[in-house]
C-alpha positions as CSV (number, residue, x, y, z in Angstrom):
1,M,-64.9,-19.8,-46.7
2,T,-62.4,-17.6,-48.4
3,P,-63.2,-13.9,-47.9
4,K,-64.2,-11.9,-51.0
5,I,-63.5,-8.3,-51.8
6,F,-66.5,-5.9,-52.1
7,I,-66.5,-2.4,-53.6
8,C,-68.9,-0.3,-51.6
9,S,-70.2,3.2,-52.6
10,H,-71.5,5.6,-49.9
11,R,-71.9,9.3,-49.4
12,S,-69.8,11.3,-47.0
13,R,-71.2,13.9,-44.6
14,Q,-70.5,16.6,-47.2
15,G,-72.6,14.6,-49.7
16,T,-69.7,13.5,-52.0
17,E,-69.6,10.0,-53.3
18,Q,-66.9,7.8,-51.8
19,I,-65.7,4.3,-52.6
20,I,-64.2,1.8,-50.1
21,K,-63.1,-1.8,-50.4
22,I,-63.8,-4.4,-47.7
23,K,-63.2,-8.1,-47.1
24,A,-66.3,-10.1,-46.3
25,N,-67.6,-13.7,-46.8
26,N,-70.7,-12.5,-48.7
27,E,-72.8,-9.4,-49.4
28,S,-74.8,-9.7,-46.2
29,D,-71.5,-9.9,-44.2
30,A,-70.3,-6.8,-46.1
31,K,-73.4,-4.9,-45.1
32,R,-73.0,-6.0,-41.4
33,I,-69.3,-4.7,-41.4
34,L,-70.4,-1.4,-42.9
35,R,-73.2,-1.0,-40.3
36,Q,-70.6,-1.6,-37.5
37,R,-68.5,1.2,-39.0
38,G,-71.5,3.5,-39.2
39,I,-71.5,3.5,-43.1
40,L,-74.7,3.4,-45.1
41,A,-73.8,2.1,-48.6
42,F,-76.1,2.6,-51.6
43,A,-74.2,0.2,-53.8
44,I,-72.2,-3.0,-53.0
45,K,-70.5,-5.1,-55.7
46,E,-68.1,-7.9,-55.5
47,S,-64.7,-7.4,-57.4
48,V,-64.2,-10.9,-58.8
49,A,-60.7,-10.3,-60.1
50,E,-59.5,-8.7,-56.9
51,S,-61.1,-11.5,-54.9
52,K,-59.1,-14.1,-56.8
53,Q,-55.9,-12.1,-56.4
54,S,-56.5,-11.6,-52.6
55,A,-57.3,-15.3,-52.1
56,K,-53.7,-16.3,-52.8
57,P,-51.7,-16.4,-49.6
58,P,-48.6,-14.2,-49.1
59,G,-46.3,-17.1,-49.7
60,F,-48.0,-18.1,-53.0
61,K,-45.7,-17.4,-55.9
62,L,-46.2,-18.5,-59.5
63,N,-43.2,-19.4,-61.7
64,F,-43.7,-16.3,-63.8
65,E,-43.9,-14.0,-60.8
66,K,-40.8,-12.3,-59.6
67,R,-40.1,-10.2,-56.6
68,P,-40.0,-6.4,-57.2
69,G,-36.5,-5.0,-57.4
70,V,-35.1,-1.9,-55.7
71,R,-36.1,0.3,-58.6
72,E,-39.7,-0.9,-58.5
73,K,-39.9,-0.3,-54.8
74,A,-38.4,3.2,-55.2
75,L,-41.0,4.0,-57.8
76,F,-43.8,2.8,-55.6
77,V,-42.6,4.8,-52.6
78,N,-42.1,7.9,-54.8
79,K,-45.6,7.7,-56.2
80,L,-47.0,7.1,-52.7
81,A,-45.1,10.2,-51.3
82,A,-46.4,12.3,-54.2
83,L,-50.0,11.3,-53.8
84,V,-50.0,11.6,-50.0
85,G,-48.3,15.0,-50.4
86,A,-51.1,16.1,-52.8
87,G,-53.6,15.4,-50.0
88,L,-55.0,12.1,-51.1
89,P,-55.9,9.6,-48.3
90,I,-53.6,6.5,-48.0
91,I,-56.3,4.1,-49.2
92,R,-57.1,6.1,-52.3
93,S,-53.3,6.5,-53.0
94,L,-52.7,2.8,-52.7
95,D,-55.7,2.0,-55.0
96,L,-54.4,4.3,-57.7
97,I,-50.9,2.7,-57.5
98,T,-52.3,-0.8,-57.5
99,K,-54.2,-0.2,-60.7
100,Q,-51.0,0.9,-62.4
101,Q,-48.9,-2.0,-61.1
102,K,-48.1,-4.7,-63.7
103,Q,-46.1,-7.3,-61.6
104,P,-48.5,-9.9,-60.3
105,L,-46.8,-10.4,-56.9
106,F,-46.4,-6.7,-56.3
107,K,-50.0,-6.0,-57.4
108,R,-51.4,-8.7,-55.1
109,A,-49.3,-7.3,-52.2
110,L,-50.5,-3.8,-52.7
111,L,-54.1,-4.9,-53.0
112,N,-53.9,-6.7,-49.6
113,V,-52.1,-3.8,-48.1
114,S,-54.9,-1.4,-49.2
115,L,-57.5,-3.8,-47.8
116,N,-55.7,-4.0,-44.4
117,V,-55.4,-0.2,-44.2
118,N,-59.0,0.1,-45.1
119,G,-59.8,-2.4,-42.3
120,G,-58.2,-0.1,-39.7
121,N,-54.6,-1.3,-39.7
122,S,-51.6,1.1,-40.0
123,L,-49.7,1.2,-43.3
124,G,-46.5,-0.1,-41.5
125,D,-48.4,-3.2,-40.1
126,S,-50.0,-3.9,-43.5
127,L,-46.6,-3.8,-45.2
128,R,-45.1,-6.1,-42.6
129,Q,-47.5,-8.9,-43.6
130,W,-45.7,-9.1,-47.0
131,P,-42.0,-9.6,-46.1
132,Q,-41.2,-11.1,-49.6
133,V,-42.1,-7.7,-51.1
134,F,-41.4,-5.1,-48.4
135,D,-38.1,-5.5,-46.5
136,P,-37.7,-4.5,-42.8
137,L,-36.0,-1.2,-43.8
138,M,-39.1,0.0,-45.7
139,V,-41.5,-1.2,-42.9
140,T,-39.5,0.4,-40.1
141,M,-39.2,3.8,-41.8
142,V,-42.9,3.9,-42.7
143,E,-43.8,3.0,-39.1
144,A,-41.5,5.7,-37.8
145,G,-43.0,8.2,-40.3
146,E,-46.5,7.3,-39.1
147,A,-45.6,7.6,-35.4
148,G,-44.0,11.0,-35.9
149,G,-46.7,12.3,-38.3
150,L,-44.1,12.8,-41.0
151,L,-45.1,10.1,-43.4
152,E,-44.7,12.2,-46.6
153,E,-41.2,13.4,-45.6
154,V,-40.1,9.9,-44.6
155,L,-41.4,8.4,-47.8
156,K,-39.4,10.9,-49.9
157,R,-36.3,10.0,-47.9
158,L,-37.0,6.3,-48.3
159,A,-37.4,6.7,-52.1
160,M,-34.1,8.6,-52.3
161,L,-32.4,5.9,-50.3
162,L,-33.7,3.1,-52.5
163,E,-32.7,4.9,-55.6
164,N,-29.2,5.5,-54.3
165,N,-28.8,1.8,-53.4
166,A,-30.0,0.8,-56.8
167,K,-27.6,3.2,-58.5
168,L,-24.7,1.9,-56.4
169,H,-25.3,-1.7,-57.3
170,N,-26.0,-1.0,-60.9
171,Q,-22.5,0.7,-61.1
172,I,-20.8,-2.5,-59.9
173,R,-23.0,-4.7,-62.2
174,G,-22.2,-2.5,-65.1
175,A,-18.4,-2.7,-64.4
176,L,-18.6,-6.5,-64.2
177,A,-21.0,-7.0,-67.2
178,Y,-18.4,-6.1,-69.8
179,P,-15.6,-8.5,-68.9
180,I,-18.1,-11.3,-68.1
181,T,-19.8,-10.9,-71.5
182,V,-16.5,-10.8,-73.4
183,L,-15.3,-13.9,-71.6
184,I,-18.5,-15.8,-72.4
185,I,-18.4,-14.9,-76.1
186,A,-14.7,-15.7,-76.3
187,L,-15.3,-19.1,-74.7
188,L,-18.3,-19.9,-77.0
189,V,-16.1,-18.9,-80.1
190,F,-13.3,-21.1,-78.8
191,L,-15.5,-24.1,-78.3
192,G,-17.3,-23.6,-81.6
193,M,-14.0,-23.4,-83.6
194,T,-12.4,-26.2,-81.6
195,I,-15.4,-28.6,-82.1
196,F,-16.3,-27.8,-85.7
197,L,-13.5,-26.0,-87.5
198,I,-10.3,-27.7,-86.4
199,P,-11.4,-31.2,-87.4
200,T,-12.4,-30.0,-90.9
201,F,-9.0,-28.4,-91.4
202,A,-7.2,-31.5,-90.0
203,D,-9.0,-33.7,-92.5
204,I,-8.0,-31.4,-95.4
205,F,-4.3,-31.4,-94.3
206,K,-4.3,-35.2,-93.9
207,E,-5.6,-35.6,-97.5
208,L,-2.8,-33.4,-98.6
209,G,-0.3,-35.6,-96.8
210,A,0.8,-32.8,-94.4
211,E,2.4,-33.7,-91.1
212,L,0.4,-32.2,-88.3
213,P,2.4,-30.3,-85.7
214,A,2.3,-31.2,-82.0
215,F,0.1,-28.2,-81.1
216,T,-2.4,-29.0,-83.9
217,I,-2.6,-32.7,-82.7
218,L,-3.1,-31.4,-79.1
219,M,-6.0,-29.2,-80.2
220,L,-7.4,-32.0,-82.4
221,N,-7.4,-34.4,-79.5
222,F,-9.1,-31.8,-77.3
223,S,-11.7,-31.4,-80.1
224,V,-12.3,-35.2,-80.1
225,L,-12.7,-35.1,-76.3
226,L,-15.3,-32.3,-76.4
227,R,-17.3,-34.2,-79.0
228,S,-17.2,-37.5,-77.1
229,P,-19.4,-38.7,-74.2
230,F,-16.4,-38.2,-71.9
231,A,-16.9,-34.5,-72.3
232,I,-19.7,-34.8,-69.7
233,I,-17.2,-36.5,-67.3
234,F,-14.8,-33.7,-68.0
235,M,-17.4,-31.1,-67.1
236,M,-18.6,-32.9,-64.0
237,P,-16.0,-31.3,-61.6
238,V,-17.0,-27.8,-62.9
239,I,-20.7,-28.5,-62.5
240,A,-20.2,-30.1,-59.1
241,G,-18.1,-27.2,-57.9
242,Y,-20.8,-24.7,-59.0
243,F,-23.5,-26.5,-57.0
244,I,-21.2,-27.0,-54.0
245,L,-20.5,-23.3,-54.0
246,R,-24.2,-22.4,-54.3
247,R,-25.0,-24.8,-51.5
248,S,-22.2,-23.4,-49.3
249,H,-23.4,-19.8,-50.0
250,A,-26.9,-20.8,-48.8
251,T,-25.6,-21.7,-45.3
252,P,-24.6,-19.0,-42.8
253,E,-21.1,-20.5,-42.2
254,G,-20.4,-21.1,-45.9
255,R,-21.5,-17.6,-46.9
256,V,-19.3,-16.0,-44.2
257,K,-16.3,-18.0,-45.7
258,I,-17.1,-17.0,-49.3
259,D,-17.7,-13.3,-48.4
260,G,-14.5,-13.3,-46.4
261,F,-12.6,-14.6,-49.4
262,L,-14.2,-11.9,-51.6
263,L,-13.0,-9.2,-49.2
264,Q,-9.4,-10.4,-49.7
265,L,-9.5,-10.1,-53.5
266,P,-7.3,-7.4,-55.0
267,L,-9.4,-4.3,-56.1
268,F,-12.7,-6.1,-55.7
269,G,-12.4,-6.6,-52.0
270,E,-11.8,-2.9,-51.4
271,L,-14.7,-2.1,-53.8
272,I,-17.1,-4.4,-51.8
273,Q,-15.9,-2.8,-48.5
274,K,-16.6,0.7,-49.8
275,T,-20.0,-0.3,-51.3
276,D,-21.3,-1.7,-48.1
277,T,-19.8,1.2,-46.0
278,A,-21.7,3.7,-48.3
279,Q,-24.9,1.6,-48.0
280,F,-24.5,1.3,-44.2
281,C,-24.0,5.1,-43.8
282,R,-26.8,6.1,-46.2
283,T,-29.3,3.7,-44.7
284,F,-28.4,4.4,-41.0
285,S,-28.6,8.1,-41.7
286,S,-32.1,7.8,-43.1
287,L,-33.2,5.6,-40.2
288,S,-31.8,8.0,-37.7
289,R,-33.5,11.1,-39.3
290,A,-36.8,9.1,-39.3
291,G,-36.5,8.7,-35.6
292,V,-35.6,5.0,-35.5
293,P,-33.7,4.1,-32.3
294,I,-30.0,3.4,-32.8
295,L,-30.1,-0.3,-31.8
296,M,-33.1,-1.0,-34.0
297,G,-31.4,0.9,-36.9
298,L,-28.2,-1.1,-36.5
299,K,-30.2,-4.4,-36.6
300,I,-32.0,-3.3,-39.8
301,V,-28.8,-2.1,-41.5
302,A,-27.0,-5.4,-40.6
303,D,-29.7,-7.3,-42.3
304,S,-29.5,-5.1,-45.5
305,V,-25.7,-5.2,-45.9
306,G,-24.7,-7.7,-48.7
307,N,-21.4,-9.0,-47.3
308,R,-22.0,-11.2,-44.3
309,V,-18.6,-10.6,-42.8
310,L,-19.3,-6.9,-42.7
311,A,-22.9,-7.6,-41.5
312,N,-21.5,-9.6,-38.6
313,G,-19.2,-6.7,-37.8
314,L,-22.4,-4.5,-37.5
315,V,-24.0,-7.1,-35.3
316,A,-21.0,-7.0,-33.0
317,A,-21.0,-3.1,-33.1
318,R,-24.7,-3.2,-32.0
319,L,-23.8,-5.3,-29.0
320,G,-21.0,-2.9,-28.2
321,V,-23.4,0.1,-28.4
322,Q,-25.9,-1.9,-26.2
323,D,-23.1,-2.3,-23.6
324,G,-22.6,1.5,-23.5
325,I,-19.7,2.4,-25.9
326,S,-20.0,4.8,-28.8
327,L,-20.8,3.6,-32.4
328,S,-17.4,4.7,-33.7
329,Q,-15.6,2.8,-31.0
330,A,-17.8,-0.3,-31.6
331,L,-17.1,-0.1,-35.4
332,G,-13.4,0.4,-34.7
333,R,-13.2,-2.8,-32.7
334,S,-14.4,-4.9,-35.7
335,R,-11.5,-3.6,-37.9
336,L,-13.7,-4.3,-40.9
337,F,-14.7,-0.7,-41.9
338,P,-12.4,2.0,-43.3
339,S,-10.7,4.1,-40.6
340,L,-11.6,7.3,-42.4
341,A,-15.3,6.4,-42.1
342,I,-15.0,5.6,-38.4
343,S,-13.1,8.9,-37.7
344,L,-15.8,10.9,-39.4
345,I,-18.6,9.1,-37.5
346,A,-16.7,9.9,-34.3
347,I,-16.7,13.6,-35.2
348,G,-20.4,13.4,-35.9
349,E,-21.0,11.9,-32.5
350,E,-19.0,14.7,-30.8
351,T,-20.9,17.5,-32.7
352,G,-24.3,15.8,-32.2
353,E,-24.9,15.7,-36.0
354,M,-24.2,12.0,-36.7
355,D,-27.0,11.7,-39.3
356,V,-25.5,14.6,-41.3
357,M,-22.0,13.2,-41.0
358,L,-23.2,9.7,-42.1
359,S,-24.7,11.3,-45.2
360,K,-21.4,13.0,-46.0
361,V,-19.5,9.7,-45.5
362,A,-21.9,8.0,-47.8
363,D,-21.4,10.7,-50.4
364,F,-17.6,10.4,-50.2
365,Y,-17.6,6.6,-50.6
366,E,-20.1,6.7,-53.4
367,D,-17.7,9.0,-55.3
368,E,-14.9,6.6,-54.4
369,I,-16.9,3.7,-55.8
370,A,-17.4,5.5,-59.1
371,I,-13.6,6.1,-59.4
372,A,-12.9,2.5,-58.4
373,V,-15.3,1.1,-60.9
374,K,-13.8,3.3,-63.7
375,T,-10.3,2.1,-62.6
376,I,-11.2,-1.6,-62.7
377,T,-13.0,-1.2,-66.1
378,T,-9.9,0.5,-67.5
379,M,-7.6,-2.2,-66.1
380,L,-9.8,-5.0,-67.4
381,E,-10.0,-3.8,-71.0
382,P,-6.4,-4.7,-72.0
383,I,-6.6,-7.9,-70.0
384,M,-9.7,-8.9,-71.9
385,I,-8.0,-8.1,-75.2
386,V,-5.0,-10.3,-74.3
387,I,-7.3,-13.2,-73.2
388,V,-9.4,-13.0,-76.4
389,G,-6.3,-12.6,-78.5
390,A,-4.7,-15.7,-76.9
391,I,-7.9,-17.8,-77.4
392,V,-8.3,-16.7,-81.1
393,G,-4.6,-16.9,-81.7
394,S,-4.3,-20.5,-80.4
395,I,-7.1,-21.6,-82.8
396,L,-5.5,-19.8,-85.8
397,L,-2.1,-21.3,-84.8
398,A,-3.5,-24.8,-84.7
399,M,-5.1,-24.4,-88.1
400,Y,-2.3,-22.6,-90.0
401,L,0.8,-24.4,-88.7
402,P,0.2,-27.4,-90.9
403,M,0.2,-25.1,-93.9
404,F,4.0,-24.6,-93.6
405,S,4.3,-28.4,-93.9
406,V,2.2,-28.4,-97.0
407,F,4.2,-25.5,-98.6
408,N,7.5,-27.3,-97.8
409,K,6.1,-30.5,-99.4
410,I,5.0,-28.6,-102.5
411,A,8.4,-26.8,-102.7
């Protein structure tokens, strides 16, 4: 039998009305659970909607459901920190946030987390049961906050960390969005004019008896190819290449090769290195301040870093720290991270303020990323203008070259 969710009203020792939610097979089972907890409820009612939501397993995912992004998680953590800081119990805080949540998957996860906490589990253990919503970083920091009695403070740090990570990735996406959008529009314009416009002009010029230049004939043949069934065969290598790349990226070995190639790209490779360095320093600093042991912190950070080559460098650094060498020495051996970052981390180790130094390193590289993004955007703008000009110019050239032949014939 699938457990149902019951809303139970009872009075506290002070005489105030309180509401709790419990999982039970039926109303009699709910009363038994309440008696075991020493609670005398004066009203018990099943929440049908929440019972249906909770009945879906953690792995259940509808097509229209999507996983919450970093910004949604940061907003949740911010709200939870504010409510806990205002003196509300965790269960009441979770219930209020759950009611406001719109995303089905996130709402279901929060509902089950609230029920588990209500059932006596810790918040960290309850979050851990939903790995597709709450990542190891969030779970570990919450557990550390609960263990140290500093949950509100740790939640605030976690919210700031998530917001910083979201801001960092949005900067890079914003820099890439412009050139990608321009290229897609230029390609669509090129294909549209090649398929529909060039054949029309070619027919007009043939009726006028104009001799078509070689370039116009080339573009006309390309137009015929695009409109023929052979266009699919022409596109097959591109489609196959895309799926092979995606399949390779899904395997650990393939992803390491692709990420290694990305690190070698001019400008973008350095940007990726700086981004992951900033994320590593910011995340590791937050974990360290929350009281998470260094080895566990390195493991969590290695899982959260996007580039697998750099992540493997952190895994190797963790093994080095485990063998007894300092973090700066272990990172230096990998030769994957900027020497400046390693030097500053070494200073932090010597002064005993590594978490403070890590935050400063993260601040420095976040500023560097903003400058790098601006530089790349500035460099790409004229390149995009040249590419779009070449595409449009080739179409215009193919259409207007035959006009000279017509003018000569008229003359």
